[in-house]
N, CA, C and O atoms as a Tripos MOL2 file, in Angstrom:
@<TRIPOS>MOLECULE
protein
  260   259    65     0     0
PROTEIN
NO_CHARGES

@<TRIPOS>ATOM
      1 N          -8.6290  -16.1200  -24.5820 N.3       1 MET1
      2 CA         -7.6400  -14.8660  -23.1970 C.3       1 MET1
      3 C          -8.5190  -14.9920  -22.5530 C.2       1 MET1
      4 O          -9.6950  -15.0700  -22.9070 O.2       1 MET1
      5 N          -7.7140  -15.0630  -20.6120 N.am      2 LEU2
      6 CA         -8.1760  -15.3180  -19.7490 C.3       2 LEU2
      7 C          -8.2300  -13.6330  -19.2430 C.2       2 LEU2
      8 O          -7.1940  -13.0580  -19.5770 O.2       2 LEU2
      9 N          -8.9130  -13.0140  -18.7370 N.am      3 ASN3
     10 CA         -8.7690  -11.8530  -17.8180 C.3       3 ASN3
     11 C          -9.4120  -11.7690  -16.2450 C.2       3 ASN3
     12 O         -10.5150  -12.1180  -15.8250 O.2       3 ASN3
     13 N          -8.3580  -11.2170  -15.6270 N.am      4 PHE4
     14 CA         -7.9200  -11.5190  -14.6070 C.3       4 PHE4
     15 C          -8.2590   -9.6630  -13.1770 C.2       4 PHE4
     16 O          -7.9660   -8.4680  -13.2160 O.2       4 PHE4
     17 N          -8.7410  -10.2820  -12.5330 N.am      5 TYR5
     18 CA         -8.4340   -8.2410  -12.0080 C.3       5 TYR5
     19 C          -8.0540   -8.7900  -10.3410 C.2       5 TYR5
     20 O          -8.7050   -9.5810   -9.6580 O.2       5 TYR5
     21 N          -6.9120   -8.1420  -10.0260 N.am      6 ILE6
     22 CA         -6.2930   -8.8680   -8.9480 C.3       6 ILE6
     23 C          -6.0150   -7.1330   -8.2340 C.2       6 ILE6
     24 O          -5.4080   -6.2370   -8.8210 O.2       6 ILE6
     25 N          -6.5010   -7.0550   -7.1750 N.am      7 PRO7
     26 CA         -6.4530   -6.0840   -6.6810 C.3       7 PRO7
     27 C          -5.4390   -5.5300   -5.4540 C.2       7 PRO7
     28 O          -5.2280   -4.3940   -5.0290 O.2       7 PRO7
     29 N          -4.6720   -7.4380   -4.9130 N.am      8 LYS8
     30 CA         -3.7440   -6.8520   -3.6900 C.3       8 LYS8
     31 C          -2.4620   -6.5910   -4.9640 C.2       8 LYS8
     32 O          -1.3160   -6.6210   -4.5150 O.2       8 LYS8
     33 N          -2.5990   -6.3440   -6.4820 N.am      9 MET9
     34 CA         -1.3390   -6.9480   -7.1360 C.3       9 MET9
     35 C          -1.2790   -4.9230   -7.3870 C.2       9 MET9
     36 O          -1.8850   -4.2020   -8.1800 O.2       9 MET9
     37 N          -0.2550   -4.6030   -6.2870 N.am     10 THR10
     38 CA         -0.1100   -3.1770   -6.1350 C.3      10 THR10
     39 C           1.6360   -2.4940   -6.8180 C.2      10 THR10
     40 O           1.9950   -1.3180   -6.7750 O.2      10 THR10
     41 N           2.3860   -3.6160   -7.3610 N.am     11 CYS11
     42 CA          3.4200   -2.9650   -7.0630 C.3      11 CYS11
     43 C           4.3570   -4.0470   -8.2710 C.2      11 CYS11
     44 O           3.7670   -4.9730   -8.8270 O.2      11 CYS11
     45 N           5.8790   -3.7530   -8.5550 N.am     12 GLY12
     46 CA          6.0170   -4.4860   -9.4370 C.3      12 GLY12
     47 C           6.6500   -6.0050   -8.8710 C.2      12 GLY12
     48 O           6.7960   -6.7800   -9.8160 O.2      12 GLY12
     49 N           6.9130   -6.3870   -8.0030 N.am     13 GLY13
     50 CA          6.9030   -7.7540   -6.7060 C.3      13 GLY13
     51 C           5.5000   -8.4550   -6.8640 C.2      13 GLY13
     52 O           5.2520   -9.5700   -7.3220 O.2      13 GLY13
     53 N           4.7110   -7.5620   -6.3960 N.am     14 CYS14
     54 CA          3.5590   -8.5440   -6.7510 C.3      14 CYS14
     55 C           2.9720   -9.5140   -7.9310 C.2      14 CYS14
     56 O           2.5250  -10.6600   -7.9800 O.2      14 CYS14
     57 N           3.3170   -7.9610   -9.2820 N.am     15 ALA15
     58 CA          3.0290   -8.7200  -10.5260 C.3      15 ALA15
     59 C           3.7860   -9.8720  -10.9040 C.2      15 ALA15
     60 O           3.3200  -10.7960  -11.5700 O.2      15 ALA15
     61 N           5.3550   -9.7900  -10.3280 N.am     16 LYS16
     62 CA          6.1350  -11.1440  -10.4640 C.3      16 LYS16
     63 C           5.8340  -12.0500   -9.7610 C.2      16 LYS16
     64 O           5.7880  -13.1890  -10.2250 O.2      16 LYS16
     65 N           5.4980  -11.7410   -8.2140 N.am     17 SER17
     66 CA          4.8000  -13.0490   -7.7490 C.3      17 SER17
     67 C           3.7090  -13.8780   -8.2130 C.2      17 SER17
     68 O           3.6250  -15.0940   -8.0420 O.2      17 SER17
     69 N           2.8070  -13.0720   -8.8630 N.am     18 VAL18
     70 CA          1.4480  -13.5950   -9.4890 C.3      18 VAL18
     71 C           1.4150  -14.2480  -11.1300 C.2      18 VAL18
     72 O           0.6260  -15.0020  -11.7000 O.2      18 VAL18
     73 N           2.7150  -13.5360  -11.5710 N.am     19 THR19
     74 CA          3.3850  -14.1490  -13.0260 C.3      19 THR19
     75 C           4.0120  -15.7170  -12.8000 C.2      19 THR19
     76 O           3.9160  -16.6520  -13.5950 O.2      19 THR19
     77 N           4.6460  -15.7150  -11.5460 N.am     20 GLN20
     78 CA          5.4300  -16.7390  -11.3640 C.3      20 GLN20
     79 C           4.2920  -17.9470  -10.4180 C.2      20 GLN20
     80 O           4.5520  -19.1280  -10.1860 O.2      20 GLN20
     81 N           3.2560  -17.3200  -10.0860 N.am     21 ALA21
     82 CA          2.6030  -18.1060   -9.4830 C.3      21 ALA21
     83 C           1.3950  -19.0470  -10.7800 C.2      21 ALA21
     84 O           0.9760  -20.2040  -10.7280 O.2      21 ALA21
     85 N           1.1270  -17.8710  -11.9060 N.am     22 LEU22
     86 CA          0.7920  -18.3380  -12.7030 C.3      22 LEU22
     87 C           1.2390  -19.6000  -13.7020 C.2      22 LEU22
     88 O           0.5540  -20.6190  -13.7990 O.2      22 LEU22
     89 N           2.3860  -19.4040  -14.3720 N.am     23 LEU23
     90 CA          3.6910  -20.1020  -14.9270 C.3      23 LEU23
     91 C           3.4880  -21.3680  -13.7420 C.2      23 LEU23
     92 O           3.6990  -22.5140  -14.1400 O.2      23 LEU23
     93 N           3.2300  -21.2400  -12.8260 N.am     24 SER24
     94 CA          3.4220  -22.8860  -11.6380 C.3      24 SER24
     95 C           2.8380  -24.1430  -12.4140 C.2      24 SER24
     96 O           3.2670  -25.2560  -12.7180 O.2      24 SER24
     97 N           1.4180  -23.2950  -12.6260 N.am     25 VAL25
     98 CA          0.0840  -24.3550  -13.1040 C.3      25 VAL25
     99 C           0.5840  -24.6960  -14.7330 C.2      25 VAL25
    100 O           0.5700  -25.7850  -15.3050 O.2      25 VAL25
    101 N           1.0450  -23.3070  -15.2730 N.am     26 ASP26
    102 CA          1.2500  -23.9020  -17.1360 C.3      26 ASP26
    103 C           2.2240  -23.0610  -17.4020 C.2      26 ASP26
    104 O           2.0320  -21.8780  -17.6820 O.2      26 ASP26
    105 N           3.4700  -23.6740  -17.3260 N.am     27 PRO27
    106 CA          4.9080  -22.7830  -18.3940 C.3      27 PRO27
    107 C           4.5460  -22.3640  -19.4000 C.2      27 PRO27
    108 O           5.0510  -21.2910  -19.7320 O.2      27 PRO27
    109 N           3.7170  -22.8770  -20.1640 N.am     28 LYS28
    110 CA          3.3930  -22.2850  -21.9000 C.3      28 LYS28
    111 C           2.3250  -20.9050  -21.4640 C.2      28 LYS28
    112 O           2.1590  -20.0560  -22.3400 O.2      28 LYS28
    113 N           1.9130  -20.7920  -20.6670 N.am     29 ALA29
    114 CA          1.2140  -19.6660  -21.0040 C.3      29 ALA29
    115 C           1.5100  -18.4940  -21.2040 C.2      29 ALA29
    116 O           2.6610  -18.2380  -20.8490 O.2      29 ALA29
    117 N           0.9430  -17.6450  -21.6360 N.am     30 ARG30
    118 CA          1.4820  -16.3030  -22.1060 C.3      30 ARG30
    119 C           0.8540  -15.2110  -21.1360 C.2      30 ARG30
    120 O          -0.3710  -15.1000  -21.1940 O.2      30 ARG30
    121 N           1.6020  -14.3200  -20.1750 N.am     31 ILE31
    122 CA          0.3700  -13.9850  -19.8720 C.3      31 ILE31
    123 C           1.5780  -12.4510  -19.6480 C.2      31 ILE31
    124 O           2.8010  -12.3430  -19.7440 O.2      31 ILE31
    125 N           0.3200  -11.3510  -19.2800 N.am     32 GLU32
    126 CA          0.6980  -10.1710  -19.3870 C.3      32 GLU32
    127 C          -0.1920   -9.4170  -18.7500 C.2      32 GLU32
    128 O          -1.4210   -9.4750  -18.7660 O.2      32 GLU32
    129 N           1.1580   -8.0940  -17.7040 N.am     33 THR33
    130 CA          0.0100   -7.9220  -16.5260 C.3      33 THR33
    131 C           0.3260   -6.3080  -16.9690 C.2      33 THR33
    132 O           1.2730   -5.7220  -17.4940 O.2      33 THR33
    133 N          -1.1370   -5.8970  -16.4060 N.am     34 ASN34
    134 CA         -1.6540   -4.1790  -16.1350 C.3      34 ASN34
    135 C          -1.0470   -4.0390  -14.7610 C.2      34 ASN34
    136 O          -1.0500   -4.8810  -13.8620 O.2      34 ASN34
    137 N          -0.6030   -3.0090  -14.7570 N.am     35 LEU35
    138 CA         -0.1970   -2.8520  -12.7000 C.3      35 LEU35
    139 C          -1.4640   -1.7830  -12.5710 C.2      35 LEU35
    140 O          -2.4610   -1.7680  -11.8490 O.2      35 LEU35
    141 N          -1.0210   -0.9960  -13.4900 N.am     36 ALA36
    142 CA         -1.8400   -0.3480  -12.8470 C.3      36 ALA36
    143 C          -3.5000    0.0150  -12.7150 C.2      36 ALA36
    144 O          -4.1360    0.6920  -11.9080 O.2      36 ALA36
    145 N          -3.8520   -0.7240  -13.8340 N.am     37 ALA37
    146 CA         -5.5240   -1.7220  -14.0400 C.3      37 ALA37
    147 C          -5.5150   -2.8800  -12.7670 C.2      37 ALA37
    148 O          -6.4970   -3.5660  -12.4800 O.2      37 ALA37
    149 N          -4.6420   -2.9220  -12.3080 N.am     38 CYS38
    150 CA         -4.3110   -4.0120  -11.3000 C.3      38 CYS38
    151 C          -5.0790   -5.4650  -12.1300 C.2      38 CYS38
    152 O          -6.0610   -5.9700  -11.5860 O.2      38 CYS38
    153 N          -4.5550   -6.0450  -13.4280 N.am     39 GLU39
    154 CA         -5.3570   -6.7630  -14.3520 C.3      39 GLU39
    155 C          -3.9330   -7.4040  -14.7950 C.2      39 GLU39
    156 O          -2.8490   -6.8460  -14.9660 O.2      39 GLU39
    157 N          -4.3910   -9.0720  -14.9520 N.am     40 VAL40
    158 CA         -3.2270   -9.6020  -16.0080 C.3      40 VAL40
    159 C          -3.9060  -10.5280  -17.0640 C.2      40 VAL40
    160 O          -4.8650  -11.1820  -16.6550 O.2      40 VAL40
    161 N          -3.6140  -10.6390  -18.0950 N.am     41 GLN41
    162 CA         -4.1660  -11.2950  -19.1550 C.3      41 GLN41
    163 C          -3.2480  -12.9280  -19.5090 C.2      41 GLN41
    164 O          -2.0190  -12.9560  -19.5790 O.2      41 GLN41
    165 N          -3.9200  -13.8840  -19.6530 N.am     42 VAL42
    166 CA         -3.0910  -14.8350  -19.6610 C.3      42 VAL42
    167 C          -3.9560  -16.1790  -20.5330 C.2      42 VAL42
    168 O          -4.9800  -16.7790  -20.2110 O.2      42 VAL42
    169 N          -3.1610  -16.3130  -21.6030 N.am     43 GLU43
    170 CA         -3.6610  -17.2130  -22.9840 C.3      43 GLU43
    171 C          -2.8440  -18.5660  -22.0770 C.2      43 GLU43
    172 O          -1.8570  -18.5720  -21.3420 O.2      43 GLU43
    173 N          -3.7170  -19.5640  -22.5050 N.am     44 SER44
    174 CA         -3.6450  -20.6000  -21.9820 C.3      44 SER44
    175 C          -4.6040  -21.2970  -22.5100 C.2      44 SER44
    176 O          -5.6380  -20.8300  -22.9880 O.2      44 SER44
    177 N          -4.1210  -23.1200  -22.4070 N.am     45 VAL45
    178 CA         -5.3160  -24.5460  -23.0100 C.3      45 VAL45
    179 C          -5.9210  -24.4110  -21.5790 C.2      45 VAL45
    180 O          -7.1130  -24.7070  -21.6510 O.2      45 VAL45
    181 N          -5.5180  -24.0390  -20.1500 N.am     46 LEU46
    182 CA         -6.1890  -24.3760  -19.1020 C.3      46 LEU46
    183 C          -7.2790  -24.0130  -18.5410 C.2      46 LEU46
    184 O          -7.6230  -22.9630  -19.0840 O.2      46 LEU46
    185 N          -8.1430  -24.3630  -17.6030 N.am     47 ASP47
    186 CA         -9.2200  -23.5960  -17.2710 C.3      47 ASP47
    187 C          -8.9100  -22.5640  -16.4030 C.2      47 ASP47
    188 O          -7.9360  -22.4800  -15.6530 O.2      47 ASP47
    189 N         -10.3740  -21.3150  -16.6680 N.am     48 GLU48
    190 CA         -9.9010  -20.3890  -15.6020 C.3      48 GLU48
    191 C          -9.6710  -20.5920  -13.5130 C.2      48 GLU48
    192 O          -9.2380  -19.9800  -12.5360 O.2      48 GLU48
    193 N         -10.4000  -22.0320  -13.9470 N.am     49 ASP49
    194 CA        -10.5540  -22.3520  -12.3660 C.3      49 ASP49
    195 C          -9.1690  -23.0030  -11.9420 C.2      49 ASP49
    196 O          -8.7630  -23.0530  -10.7810 O.2      49 ASP49
    197 N          -8.7340  -23.3250  -12.6700 N.am     50 VAL50
    198 CA         -7.1080  -23.6900  -12.1710 C.3      50 VAL50
    199 C          -6.2780  -22.5080  -11.8180 C.2      50 VAL50
    200 O          -5.5470  -22.8270  -10.8810 O.2      50 VAL50
    201 N          -6.0810  -21.2260  -12.1960 N.am     51 PHE51
    202 CA         -6.0020  -20.1290  -12.1840 C.3      51 PHE51
    203 C          -6.0610  -19.2570  -10.8670 C.2      51 PHE51
    204 O          -5.2160  -18.7890  -10.1050 O.2      51 PHE51
    205 N          -7.7320  -19.2490  -10.9580 N.am     52 PHE52
    206 CA         -8.1250  -19.0020   -9.5370 C.3      52 PHE52
    207 C          -7.5680  -19.2320   -8.4430 C.2      52 PHE52
    208 O          -6.8500  -18.4630   -7.8020 O.2      52 PHE52
    209 N          -7.9700  -20.6180   -8.1130 N.am     53 ALA53
    210 CA         -6.9420  -21.5420   -6.7930 C.3      53 ALA53
    211 C          -5.5790  -20.9020   -6.6540 C.2      53 ALA53
    212 O          -5.1000  -20.2280   -5.7420 O.2      53 ALA53
    213 N          -5.0820  -21.3060   -7.8320 N.am     54 VAL54
    214 CA         -2.9060  -20.9650   -7.2240 C.3      54 VAL54
    215 C          -3.3510  -19.5010   -7.2850 C.2      54 VAL54
    216 O          -3.1380  -19.1550   -6.1230 O.2      54 VAL54
    217 N          -3.8490  -18.3960   -7.9360 N.am     55 LEU55
    218 CA         -3.9230  -17.2590   -7.1130 C.3      55 LEU55
    219 C          -3.8840  -16.8420   -5.8990 C.2      55 LEU55
    220 O          -3.0670  -16.0520   -5.4240 O.2      55 LEU55
    221 N          -5.0570  -17.5330   -5.1940 N.am     56 ASN56
    222 CA         -5.9540  -17.4510   -4.1380 C.3      56 ASN56
    223 C          -5.1180  -18.1380   -3.3420 C.2      56 ASN56
    224 O          -4.8530  -17.4760   -2.3380 O.2      56 ASN56
    225 N          -4.4980  -19.3720   -3.3700 N.am     57 GLU57
    226 CA         -2.9500  -20.2230   -2.5260 C.3      57 GLU57
    227 C          -2.0380  -18.9180   -2.1720 C.2      57 GLU57
    228 O          -1.8490  -18.3240   -1.1100 O.2      57 GLU57
    229 N          -1.8030  -18.8200   -2.8110 N.am     58 VAL58
    230 CA         -0.6270  -16.8920   -3.0230 C.3      58 VAL58
    231 C          -1.0000  -16.4750   -2.6480 C.2      58 VAL58
    232 O          -0.3160  -16.3380   -1.6340 O.2      58 VAL58
    233 N          -2.1740  -15.7050   -2.4890 N.am     59 GLY59
    234 CA         -2.4420  -14.7710   -1.5220 C.3      59 GLY59
    235 C          -3.0850  -13.4310   -2.0660 C.2      59 GLY59
    236 O          -3.2450  -12.3530   -1.4940 O.2      59 GLY59
    237 N          -3.4120  -13.8440   -3.3850 N.am     60 PHE60
    238 CA         -3.6450  -12.6700   -4.6340 C.3      60 PHE60
    239 C          -5.3070  -13.3340   -5.1610 C.2      60 PHE60
    240 O          -5.4580  -14.0290   -6.1650 O.2      60 PHE60
    241 N          -6.3180  -12.9570   -4.3050 N.am     61 PRO61
    242 CA         -7.4050  -13.6190   -4.5560 C.3      61 PRO61
    243 C          -7.7640  -12.6960   -6.1870 C.2      61 PRO61
    244 O          -7.3460  -11.5410   -6.2560 O.2      61 PRO61
    245 N          -8.4370  -13.2180   -7.2590 N.am     62 ALA62
    246 CA         -8.9770  -12.4560   -8.3630 C.3      62 ALA62
    247 C         -10.1790  -12.6090   -8.5110 C.2      62 ALA62
    248 O         -10.7130  -13.5570   -7.9360 O.2      62 ALA62
    249 N         -10.9110  -11.7750   -9.2780 N.am     63 ARG63
    250 CA        -12.1590  -12.0820  -10.0100 C.3      63 ARG63
    251 C         -12.1160  -11.7320  -11.5710 C.2      63 ARG63
    252 O         -11.4360  -10.8880  -12.1540 O.2      63 ARG63
    253 N         -12.7790  -12.3770  -11.9190 N.am     64 ARG64
    254 CA        -13.0800  -12.2980  -13.9510 C.3      64 ARG64
    255 C         -12.7990  -10.2670  -13.7250 C.2      64 ARG64
    256 O         -13.3070   -9.4370  -12.9710 O.2      64 ARG64
    257 N         -11.8100  -10.1990  -14.7570 N.am     65 ALA65
    258 CA        -12.0320   -8.5630  -15.3520 C.3      65 ALA65
    259 C         -13.1160   -8.7300  -16.3190 C.2      65 ALA65
    260 O         -13.5400   -7.7570  -16.9440 O.2      65 ALA65
@<TRIPOS>BOND
     1     1     2 1
     2     2     3 1
     3     3     4 2
     4     3     5 am
     5     5     6 1
     6     6     7 1
     7     7     8 2
     8     7     9 am
     9     9    10 1
    10    10    11 1
    11    11    12 2
    12    11    13 am
    13    13    14 1
    14    14    15 1
    15    15    16 2
    16    15    17 am
    17    17    18 1
    18    18    19 1
    19    19    20 2
    20    19    21 am
    21    21    22 1
    22    22    23 1
    23    23    24 2
    24    23    25 am
    25    25    26 1
    26    26    27 1
    27    27    28 2
    28    27    29 am
    29    29    30 1
    30    30    31 1
    31    31    32 2
    32    31    33 am
    33    33    34 1
    34    34    35 1
    35    35    36 2
    36    35    37 am
    37    37    38 1
    38    38    39 1
    39    39    40 2
    40    39    41 am
    41    41    42 1
    42    42    43 1
    43    43    44 2
    44    43    45 am
    45    45    46 1
    46    46    47 1
    47    47    48 2
    48    47    49 am
    49    49    50 1
    50    50    51 1
    51    51    52 2
    52    51    53 am
    53    53    54 1
    54    54    55 1
    55    55    56 2
    56    55    57 am
    57    57    58 1
    58    58    59 1
    59    59    60 2
    60    59    61 am
    61    61    62 1
    62    62    63 1
    63    63    64 2
    64    63    65 am
    65    65    66 1
    66    66    67 1
    67    67    68 2
    68    67    69 am
    69    69    70 1
    70    70    71 1
    71    71    72 2
    72    71    73 am
    73    73    74 1
    74    74    75 1
    75    75    76 2
    76    75    77 am
    77    77    78 1
    78    78    79 1
    79    79    80 2
    80    79    81 am
    81    81    82 1
    82    82    83 1
    83    83    84 2
    84    83    85 am
    85    85    86 1
    86    86    87 1
    87    87    88 2
    88    87    89 am
    89    89    90 1
    90    90    91 1
    91    91    92 2
    92    91    93 am
    93    93    94 1
    94    94    95 1
    95    95    96 2
    96    95    97 am
    97    97    98 1
    98    98    99 1
    99    99   100 2
   100    99   101 am
   101   101   102 1
   102   102   103 1
   103   103   104 2
   104   103   105 am
   105   105   106 1
   106   106   107 1
   107   107   108 2
   108   107   109 am
   109   109   110 1
   110   110   111 1
   111   111   112 2
   112   111   113 am
   113   113   114 1
   114   114   115 1
   115   115   116 2
   116   115   117 am
   117   117   118 1
   118   118   119 1
   119   119   120 2
   120   119   121 am
   121   121   122 1
   122   122   123 1
   123   123   124 2
   124   123   125 am
   125   125   126 1
   126   126   127 1
   127   127   128 2
   128   127   129 am
   129   129   130 1
   130   130   131 1
   131   131   132 2
   132   131   133 am
   133   133   134 1
   134   134   135 1
   135   135   136 2
   136   135   137 am
   137   137   138 1
   138   138   139 1
   139   139   140 2
   140   139   141 am
   141   141   142 1
   142   142   143 1
   143   143   144 2
   144   143   145 am
   145   145   146 1
   146   146   147 1
   147   147   148 2
   148   147   149 am
   149   149   150 1
   150   150   151 1
   151   151   152 2
   152   151   153 am
   153   153   154 1
   154   154   155 1
   155   155   156 2
   156   155   157 am
   157   157   158 1
   158   158   159 1
   159   159   160 2
   160   159   161 am
   161   161   162 1
   162   162   163 1
   163   163   164 2
   164   163   165 am
   165   165   166 1
   166   166   167 1
   167   167   168 2
   168   167   169 am
   169   169   170 1
   170   170   171 1
   171   171   172 2
   172   171   173 am
   173   173   174 1
   174   174   175 1
   175   175   176 2
   176   175   177 am
   177   177   178 1
   178   178   179 1
   179   179   180 2
   180   179   181 am
   181   181   182 1
   182   182   183 1
   183   183   184 2
   184   183   185 am
   185   185   186 1
   186   186   187 1
   187   187   188 2
   188   187   189 am
   189   189   190 1
   190   190   191 1
   191   191   192 2
   192   191   193 am
   193   193   194 1
   194   194   195 1
   195   195   196 2
   196   195   197 am
   197   197   198 1
   198   198   199 1
   199   199   200 2
   200   199   201 am
   201   201   202 1
   202   202   203 1
   203   203   204 2
   204   203   205 am
   205   205   206 1
   206   206   207 1
   207   207   208 2
   208   207   209 am
   209   209   210 1
   210   210   211 1
   211   211   212 2
   212   211   213 am
   213   213   214 1
   214   214   215 1
   215   215   216 2
   216   215   217 am
   217   217   218 1
   218   218   219 1
   219   219   220 2
   220   219   221 am
   221   221   222 1
   222   222   223 1
   223   223   224 2
   224   223   225 am
   225   225   226 1
   226   226   227 1
   227   227   228 2
   228   227   229 am
   229   229   230 1
   230   230   231 1
   231   231   232 2
   232   231   233 am
   233   233   234 1
   234   234   235 1
   235   235   236 2
   236   235   237 am
   237   237   238 1
   238   238   239 1
   239   239   240 2
   240   239   241 am
   241   241   242 1
   242   242   243 1
   243   243   244 2
   244   243   245 am
   245   245   246 1
   246   246   247 1
   247   247   248 2
   248   247   249 am
   249   249   250 1
   250   250   251 1
   251   251   252 2
   252   251   253 am
   253   253   254 1
   254   254   255 1
   255   255   256 2
   256   255   257 am
   257   257   258 1
   258   258   259 1
   259   259   260 2
@<TRIPOS>SUBSTRUCTURE
     1 MET1         2 RESIDUE 1 A MET
     2 LEU2         6 RESIDUE 1 A LEU
     3 ASN3        10 RESIDUE 1 A ASN
     4 PHE4        14 RESIDUE 1 A PHE
     5 TYR5        18 RESIDUE 1 A TYR
     6 ILE6        22 RESIDUE 1 A ILE
     7 PRO7        26 RESIDUE 1 A PRO
     8 LYS8        30 RESIDUE 1 A LYS
     9 MET9        34 RESIDUE 1 A MET
    10 THR10       38 RESIDUE 1 A THR
    11 CYS11       42 RESIDUE 1 A CYS
    12 GLY12       46 RESIDUE 1 A GLY
    13 GLY13       50 RESIDUE 1 A GLY
    14 CYS14       54 RESIDUE 1 A CYS
    15 ALA15       58 RESIDUE 1 A ALA
    16 LYS16       62 RESIDUE 1 A LYS
    17 SER17       66 RESIDUE 1 A SER
    18 VAL18       70 RESIDUE 1 A VAL
    19 THR19       74 RESIDUE 1 A THR
    20 GLN20       78 RESIDUE 1 A GLN
    21 ALA21       82 RESIDUE 1 A ALA
    22 LEU22       86 RESIDUE 1 A LEU
    23 LEU23       90 RESIDUE 1 A LEU
    24 SER24       94 RESIDUE 1 A SER
    25 VAL25       98 RESIDUE 1 A VAL
    26 ASP26      102 RESIDUE 1 A ASP
    27 PRO27      106 RESIDUE 1 A PRO
    28 LYS28      110 RESIDUE 1 A LYS
    29 ALA29      114 RESIDUE 1 A ALA
    30 ARG30      118 RESIDUE 1 A ARG
    31 ILE31      122 RESIDUE 1 A ILE
    32 GLU32      126 RESIDUE 1 A GLU
    33 THR33      130 RESIDUE 1 A THR
    34 ASN34      134 RESIDUE 1 A ASN
    35 LEU35      138 RESIDUE 1 A LEU
    36 ALA36      142 RESIDUE 1 A ALA
    37 ALA37      146 RESIDUE 1 A ALA
    38 CYS38      150 RESIDUE 1 A CYS
    39 GLU39      154 RESIDUE 1 A GLU
    40 VAL40      158 RESIDUE 1 A VAL
    41 GLN41      162 RESIDUE 1 A GLN
    42 VAL42      166 RESIDUE 1 A VAL
    43 GLU43      170 RESIDUE 1 A GLU
    44 SER44      174 RESIDUE 1 A SER
    45 VAL45      178 RESIDUE 1 A VAL
    46 LEU46      182 RESIDUE 1 A LEU
    47 ASP47      186 RESIDUE 1 A ASP
    48 GLU48      190 RESIDUE 1 A GLU
    49 ASP49      194 RESIDUE 1 A ASP
    50 VAL50      198 RESIDUE 1 A VAL
    51 PHE51      202 RESIDUE 1 A PHE
    52 PHE52      206 RESIDUE 1 A PHE
    53 ALA53      210 RESIDUE 1 A ALA
    54 VAL54      214 RESIDUE 1 A VAL
    55 LEU55      218 RESIDUE 1 A LEU
    56 ASN56      222 RESIDUE 1 A ASN
    57 GLU57      226 RESIDUE 1 A GLU
    58 VAL58      230 RESIDUE 1 A VAL
    59 GLY59      234 RESIDUE 1 A GLY
    60 PHE60      238 RESIDUE 1 A PHE
    61 PRO61      242 RESIDUE 1 A PRO
    62 ALA62      246 RESIDUE 1 A ALA
    63 ARG63      250 RESIDUE 1 A ARG
    64 ARG64      254 RESIDUE 1 A ARG
    65 ALA65      258 RESIDUE 1 A ALA
């Protein structure tokens, strides 16, 4: 399980955009967002660097939670 802290994820629309971005690199990923904590959990076989890269590309830079 990968855990990301995304400080710019402040609303439901942001959470949807983040989820769509993550699914664009791994459509089979299981994603749970915690909007109040600005955190996302991702269950995937891919390396976390792939997810960091796509989040940066879409304007939601992240760090490990």
